[in-house]
C-alpha positions in Angstrom: -60.6 0.0 69.1 -57.0 -1.3 68.8 -57.8 -3.0 66.0 -58.8 -1.2 63.9 -55.9 1.4 64.6 -53.7 -1.7 63.9 -55.7 -2.5 60.5 -56.2 1.2 59.5 -51.7 1.5 60.0 -51.3 -1.7 58.1 -53.1 -0.4 55.0 -51.4 3.0 55.0 -48.2 0.7 55.4 -48.9 -0.8 51.9 -50.2 1.6 50.5 -47.0 3.8 51.0 -45.8 0.1 49.9 -47.4 0.0 46.5 -47.2 4.0 46.1 -42.8 3.8 46.5 -42.9 0.6 43.8 -44.5 2.7 41.2 -42.2 6.2 41.8 -39.5 4.1 42.2 -39.6 1.7 39.1 -38.0 2.6 35.5 -40.7 1.4 33.9 -43.6 4.0 33.4 -46.9 2.9 35.2 -50.2 4.6 33.9 -53.9 4.7 35.3 -56.7 6.1 32.6 -60.2 5.9 32.8 -61.7 3.2 30.3 -62.6 6.2 28.2 -58.6 7.2 28.0 -58.1 10.1 30.2 -54.7 9.5 32.2 -55.5 9.0 36.3 -52.0 8.6 37.7 -48.5 8.9 35.9 -45.4 8.4 37.7 -41.9 9.5 37.5 -40.8 7.0 35.0 -43.2 8.2 32.5 -42.3 11.5 33.2 -38.7 10.5 32.3 -39.9 8.7 29.2 -42.9 10.7 27.4 -41.4 14.1 28.3 -44.4 15.2 30.3 -45.0 15.9 33.9 -48.0 14.3 36.0 -49.4 18.0 36.1 -49.4 18.3 32.1 -51.2 14.7 31.7 -53.2 13.8 34.3 -56.5 14.5 32.7 -55.6 14.4 29.5 -55.9 12.0 27.0 -53.5 9.2 26.0 -54.0 10.3 22.4 -51.6 13.2 23.1 -48.5 10.8 23.2 -49.8 9.3 19.9 -48.4 9.4 17.2 -50.8 10.5 13.7 -50.6 6.8 12.7 -51.2 4.9 15.9 -54.3 6.7 16.9 -56.3 3.7 15.9 -54.8 1.8 18.7 -56.1 3.5 21.9 -59.8 2.2 20.2 -58.4 -1.4 20.2 -57.0 -1.6 23.6 -60.1 0.1 25.2 -62.0 -2.6 23.8 -60.0 -4.8 24.9 -59.7 -4.2 28.2 -63.9 -3.6 28.9 -64.1 -7.8 27.4 -62.0 -7.8 30.7 -58.8 -9.1 28.2 -55.5 -8.3 29.1 -52.9 -6.9 26.7 -49.5 -8.2 27.0 -46.3 -7.3 26.1 -47.4 -5.4 22.6 -45.2 -3.7 21.1 -45.6 -0.2 19.4 -44.1 3.3 19.3 -45.4 6.6 21.1 -44.6 10.7 20.9 -42.4 12.1 23.3 -43.5 15.6 24.7 -40.1 16.7 22.4 -41.8 15.1 19.2 -38.9 12.5 19.2 -40.8 8.6 18.6 -40.2 6.0 21.3 -40.4 2.2 20.9 -41.8 1.0 24.1 -43.5 -2.4 24.6 -46.5 -1.8 27.2 -48.8 -4.3 29.0 -52.2 -3.1 30.1 -55.0 -4.7 32.4 -58.5 -3.7 33.2 -58.5 -2.5 36.6 -61.8 -3.8 38.8 -63.3 -2.4 41.5 -64.8 -4.5 44.5 -68.0 -5.6 42.9 -66.0 -6.4 40.1 -66.9 -4.1 37.5 -63.7 -2.8 35.4 -63.5 0.8 36.1 -60.2 1.9 34.7 -56.8 0.5 32.7 -53.2 0.2 34.5 -50.1 0.7 32.2 -47.0 -0.5 32.4 -44.9 0.7 29.2 -41.3 0.1 29.1 -38.8 2.7 26.8 -37.6 -0.4 24.1 -35.6 2.2 21.8 -32.0 1.3 22.3 -33.0 -2.4 21.6 -35.3 -2.1 18.6 -32.7 0.3 17.1 -30.1 -1.7 17.8 -32.0 -4.6 15.9 -32.7 -2.9 13.5 -29.2 -1.5 12.8 -28.0 -6.0 13.0 -30.9 -6.7 10.9 -29.1 -3.5 8.4 -25.2 -4.7 9.3 -26.1 -8.3 8.4 -28.1 -7.3 5.0 -24.9 -5.2 3.7 -22.6 -8.1 4.6 -25.0 -10.5 3.0 -25.2 -8.6 0.0 -21.4 -7.2 -0.4 -20.2 -8.3 -3.3 -17.3 -8.0 -0.9 -15.6 -11.7 0.7 -16.8 -10.3 4.8 -15.7 -12.8 7.2 -14.5 -13.5 10.6 -11.6 -15.7 12.4 -11.0 -16.4 15.9 -7.6 -15.9 17.3 -6.1 -19.5 16.1 -7.4 -18.7 12.8 -10.7 -20.3 12.6 -13.5 -18.9 10.7 -16.2 -17.8 12.8 -18.5 -16.6 9.9 -18.6 -16.1 6.0 -21.0 -14.2 4.0 -22.4 -14.2 0.4 -19.3 -12.7 -1.3 -16.7 -14.9 0.1 -18.4 -18.0 -0.7 -19.3 -16.3 -5.2 -15.3 -15.2 -4.0 -13.6 -18.5 -2.7 -15.8 -21.1 -3.8 -16.3 -22.4 -0.1 -19.9 -22.8 0.7 -20.2 -21.5 4.7 -20.7 -25.4 6.0 -17.9 -26.1 3.8 -15.6 -23.6 5.7 -17.0 -22.4 8.8 -15.0 -24.0 11.7 -12.0 -24.5 9.4 -8.9 -23.2 9.4 -8.3 -19.5 7.1 -4.7 -21.6 6.2 -7.6 -23.1 2.7 -7.2 -19.8 1.3 -3.2 -19.9 1.4 -0.5 -21.3 -0.5 1.0 -24.4 1.9 4.0 -22.5 2.4 2.5 -18.9 2.6 3.3 -17.6 6.2 0.6 -14.7 5.6 -1.6 -16.2 8.0 0.5 -16.4 11.1 1.8 -12.4 10.1 -2.6 -11.4 9.6 -3.1 -13.1 13.5 -0.3 -11.8 14.3 -1.4 -8.2 13.7 -5.1 -8.6 15.1 -3.9 -9.9 18.9 -1.5 -6.8 18.4 -5.2 -4.7 18.0 -3.6 -3.8 14.6 -5.2 -3.2 11.1 -4.0 -3.6 7.6 -5.8 -1.9 5.0 -5.9 -2.3 1.7 -2.9 -4.9 1.1 -2.7 -6.8 -2.3 -2.0 -10.4 -2.2 -3.4 -13.0 -3.2 -5.1 -15.9 -2.2 -7.1 -19.2 -3.1 -9.8 -20.8 -4.3 -11.6 -24.3 -3.8 -10.8 -25.0 -7.0 -6.9 -23.9 -6.2 -6.4 -21.1 -9.2 -5.1 -18.1 -7.7 -7.1 -15.1 -6.9 -5.7 -11.6 -6.8 -6.9 -9.7 -3.9 -7.6 -6.7 -1.7 -7.7 -7.1 1.6 -8.7 -5.4 4.9 -8.4 -6.1 8.4 -9.3 -5.3 11.8 -10.0 -6.6 15.4 -12.9 -8.0 16.7 -12.9 -6.5 20.5 -15.8 -7.3 23.0 -17.6 -4.8 25.0 -14.4 -5.1 27.5 -12.3 -4.1 25.1 -10.4 -7.3 24.3 -9.5 -8.8 20.8 -11.6 -11.5 20.2 -11.0 -12.0 17.0 -10.4 -10.0 13.4 -12.3 -9.5 10.6 -11.3 -9.2 7.0 -13.0 -7.9 3.4 -11.2 -8.9 0.7 -12.4 -7.6 -3.0 -11.8 -10.1 -5.6 -8.9 -7.5 -8.2 -7.8 -10.3 -10.1 -9.9 -8.3 -13.4 -8.1 -5.4 -12.2 -5.0 -6.7 -12.2 -5.2 -8.8 -15.3 -6.8 -5.4 -17.3 -3.8 -3.3 -15.6 -1.6 -6.1 -17.1 -3.0 -5.6 -20.7 -2.7 -1.8 -20.7 0.6 -1.9 -20.1 1.7 -4.7 -22.4 -0.2 -2.7 -25.0 1.8 0.3 -24.1 5.3 -1.9 -24.1 4.6 -4.4 -26.7 3.9 -4.7 -30.2 0.8 -6.5 -31.4 1.7 -8.2 -34.4 4.8 -10.1 -33.2 4.4 -10.3 -29.3 8.1 -8.4 -29.1 9.1 -5.6 -26.9 7.8 -2.5 -28.4 10.3 0.5 -29.2 10.2 2.7 -25.9 10.3 -1.0 -23.8 13.5 -1.3 -25.7 15.0 2.6 -25.3 13.8 2.2 -21.4 15.4 -0.6 -20.9 18.1 0.2 -23.5 19.0 3.4 -20.7 18.6 1.3 -17.4 21.5 -1.2 -18.7 23.7 1.7 -20.0 23.2 3.2 -16.3 24.4 -0.3 -14.5 27.4 -0.2 -16.7 28.3 3.0 -15.8 27.8 2.3 -12.1 29.3 -1.1 -13.0 26.5 -3.6 -10.9 27.3 -6.2 -13.5 28.5 -5.8 -16.3 31.4 -3.9 -18.6 30.0 -3.2 -22.3 26.6 -3.9 -24.2 26.3 -5.5 -27.1 23.2 -4.0 -29.8 22.5 -5.8 -32.6 20.1 -3.6 -35.1 18.1 -6.1 -38.0 16.7 -4.8 -41.1 14.7 -7.8 -43.2 16.6 -7.6 -46.9 13.9 -7.1 -49.2 10.8 -7.2 -47.7 9.1 -5.1 -49.5 9.5 -7.8 -51.9 6.7 -9.8 -50.2 4.4 -6.9 -49.6 4.2 -6.1 -53.7 4.0 -9.6 -54.6 2.0 -11.5 -51.5 0.0 -8.7 -50.0 0.8 -6.7 -46.7 -1.0 -9.6 -44.6 1.2 -12.0 -46.1 4.3 -9.3 -45.0 3.0 -9.6 -41.5 3.3 -13.3 -41.7 6.6 -13.1 -42.3 7.5 -10.8 -39.6 5.9 -12.8 -36.7 7.7 -15.9 -38.3 11.0 -14.1 -38.0 10.0 -12.4 -34.8 9.3 -16.3 -34.0 12.7 -17.3 -34.7 14.6 -14.9 -33.0 13.1 -15.4 -30.0 14.0 -19.2 -30.2 17.1 -18.5 -31.3 18.2 -16.1 -28.2 18.2 -16.2 -24.9 15.6 -15.7 -22.5 17.3 -12.8 -21.7 18.6 -11.2 -24.4 16.1 -8.3 -25.2 14.3 -8.2 -28.5 12.1 -5.7 -30.0 10.5 -4.6 -33.0 12.0 -1.4 -34.0 10.3 -0.3 -36.4 8.6 -1.9 -39.6 10.8 -4.8 -40.5 13.9 -3.7 -38.8 14.8 -5.3 -35.1 16.8 -4.8 -32.2 18.4 -6.8 -29.4 20.6 -6.4 -27.0 22.5 -8.5 -26.2 22.5 -10.1 -22.0 25.9 -10.4 -19.9 29.4 -11.2 -21.5 29.9 -12.3 -25.2 33.5 -13.4 -26.1 34.3 -12.7 -29.8 34.2 -16.0 -31.1 30.6 -17.1 -28.6 29.8 -13.5 -30.7 30.9 -15.0 -34.1 28.9 -18.2 -33.2 25.9 -17.0 -32.7 25.3 -14.5 -35.2 26.4 -16.8 -38.0 23.7 -19.2 -36.2 20.7 -16.6 -36.4 21.5 -15.3 -39.9 21.9 -19.3 -40.7 18.1 -19.8 -38.4 16.4 -17.4 -40.6 17.7 -17.9 -44.0 16.0 -21.7 -42.9 12.9 -21.9 -45.5 9.4 -21.9 -44.5 6.2 -21.5 -45.8 3.6 -18.9 -45.4 0.7 -19.2 -47.6 2.0 -22.4 -50.0 5.4 -20.2 -50.7 8.6 -21.3 -49.1 10.0 -18.3 -48.0 13.9 -17.5 -47.2 14.6 -14.5 -45.3 17.7 -12.7 -45.2 19.0 -9.8 -42.8 21.4 -7.6 -42.8 22.9 -6.9 -39.0 24.1 -4.0 -37.4 26.6 -4.5 -34.5 27.9 -1.6 -31.7 28.7 -2.2 -28.3 28.3 0.5 -25.6 30.1 3.0 -24.3 32.9 1.8 -26.8 31.3 3.3 -30.0 28.9 5.8 -28.4 28.4 7.3 -25.1 24.8 8.5 -25.8 21.7 6.2 -27.0 21.2 8.0 -30.1 24.5 7.5 -31.4 24.5 4.0 -30.5 21.6 3.8 -32.5 22.9 6.0 -35.7 25.5 4.0 -35.5 24.5 0.8 -35.2 22.3 2.0 -38.5 25.1 2.9 -40.0 26.9 -0.3 -39.4 23.0 -2.3 -41.1 23.4 -0.4 -44.2 26.7 -1.0 -44.8 26.2 -4.6 -44.4 23.5 -4.5 -47.0 26.0 -2.3 -48.8 28.2 -5.1 -48.7 26.0 -7.4 -50.0 23.5 -8.4 -47.5 22.4 -11.7 -45.3 25.1 -10.3 -42.9 26.7 -8.9 -40.2 28.7 -5.5 -39.7 30.8 -4.0 -36.7 30.9 -0.2 -36.5 34.1 0.8 -35.6 36.2 3.6 -36.2 33.2 5.5 -38.1 33.7 3.6 -40.7 31.2 -0.2 -40.6 34.0 -3.3 -41.4 33.8 -7.0 -41.8 36.3 -7.4 -39.5 36.7 -11.1 -38.4 35.6 -12.4 -35.0 38.6 -14.8 -35.3 
């Protein structure tokens, strides 16, 4: 009698232990008949699926199946009747609210004392977060790998730790070429930007749309716009940085082309009138503030008898004459002098720096002499003659309009005096006064 009582106590103890394990489990532990009717439903099942035990016991398991997963139950029950175990089966079930849940289930047959399969036990684990994390990881990876921008990461010492297809396309290095190498490969040897970027990362700082240049594998320079962000681990510790670089070389080139078209003459390649006037205005302000010089010397040039070239040989020939004149002016003037095609066959030059009178005379004589050298164009020897008016700021005028008007007057006075010469504007009249 005592032995029976003891065995009964042990049996009750074991049953309580098993029930305690089931009740305290974080996984849903469910028992169902071979027809799919719920026999037991633990607290974790309530939490995961939203239904209480009272709402589910005696109900079909299909209650938590989405429409497109209903066929799975029949397949599972068939396997159980054959005594098979369904292990770690990943699928989707439906919460009471209608929300879909990613789960991993293991389903086993339950045998009675005679070895007959009488029911099924199911252990279900909610893996929605893990599945979502994997999905996002795949999405992020797809986004990174399909991006035309370079997306790569570096450690705190500047070692490259990831490298996408966009980076390979922009910089020319394959992942196998550059992973584990220093970020300095993308910089000129004397460039300190790598150290600057790493300092920013270490101090939890970012750089947004930072325009700079980088080096391609072949040594060519690339214009890029970079965004640099620190990378943190789960504790918030900075472990490296991520860099997104966009190749803006074509954008820069397009901007430069637009600027050049707006500021330079298409035929001669010289500055156009607008750029010249802007530069002249700036230089006049510099003189007013006495920053770099005390006066400006302006030359206004007009090719003599240019109309004859167009009339006798055609406009294409005239264009070649203008290009030749521009080439002579460029080669004769200094790099710092500003030369512009003002209009038609008129050119204008702003001389840089101070010019002593003797030096200016020698320069003007050389300029006229160089233009007068015969030059063959389409089989015709062209000898250019030029009339030049010279004005000085602020001696001759205070305003740009007056300065240009007087330069034009001096130029026409040079034409009236016989062409192929230069004249200064002095006291409302032009003169051929010697510079000696």
